[in-house]
GULUMLUM-882341 format. One line per 10 residues: number of its first residue (from 1); for each residue y, z, x of C-alpha. Coordinates in Angstrom, 1 decimal, always signed. Layout:
! GULUMLUM-882341
NUM) Y:Z:X  ...
END
This chain:
! GULUMLUM-882341
1) +131.9:+72.1:+99.5  +128.8:+70.8:+97.8  +126.7:+73.9:+98.5  +129.7:+76.0:+96.4  +129.2:+73.8:+93.6  +125.4:+73.8:+93.5  +125.3:+77.8:+93.6  +127.9:+77.7:+90.6  +125.7:+75.2:+89.0  +122.5:+77.3:+89.7
11) +124.5:+80.7:+88.3  +125.6:+78.9:+84.9  +122.1:+77.9:+84.5  +120.7:+81.4:+84.5  +123.7:+82.9:+82.6  +122.7:+80.0:+80.0  +118.9:+80.5:+80.1  +120.2:+84.3:+79.5  +122.4:+83.8:+76.9  +119.9:+81.4:+74.8
21) +117.0:+84.3:+75.2  +119.8:+86.6:+74.1  +120.4:+84.6:+70.9  +116.4:+84.3:+70.5  +116.2:+88.0:+70.3  +119.2:+88.6:+67.9  +118.9:+89.2:+64.4  +121.2:+86.1:+63.8  +119.3:+84.0:+60.8  +117.6:+80.2:+62.0
31) +120.4:+78.3:+61.3  +122.8:+80.3:+63.2  +120.5:+80.9:+66.2  +119.9:+76.8:+66.4  +123.7:+76.5:+66.4  +124.1:+78.8:+69.2  +121.8:+77.4:+71.2  +123.0:+73.7:+70.6  +126.5:+74.9:+71.2  +125.2:+76.3:+74.7
41) +123.2:+73.3:+75.9  +126.1:+70.6:+74.6  +128.8:+72.7:+76.0  +127.4:+75.0:+79.1  +130.5:+76.8:+80.3  +132.4:+76.9:+77.3  +129.5:+77.5:+75.1  +128.3:+80.6:+77.5  +132.3:+81.8:+77.2  +132.1:+81.8:+73.5
51) +128.9:+83.1:+73.0  +130.0:+86.3:+75.2  +133.0:+86.6:+73.1  +131.6:+85.7:+69.8  +127.7:+85.3:+70.0  +125.4:+87.1:+68.3  +124.0:+90.5:+69.9  +120.0:+91.1:+70.9  +118.2:+93.5:+68.3  +118.4:+96.8:+70.1
61) +115.0:+98.8:+70.3  +115.3:+102.2:+68.6  +113.2:+105.0:+70.4
END
């Protein structure tokens, strides 16, 4: 059972890092970026879920 919790924690860590990198790449203002990152760091699972549903999206590269 411990291995499952460890894998789940690692997956959550990777998802949170991805979310934080995406927040950095978004067009949101500096204050909004800071708030999103704090939310993701303070409440990793809930913050990630809220970010997926309502967070700023990364800027798309136009070709």
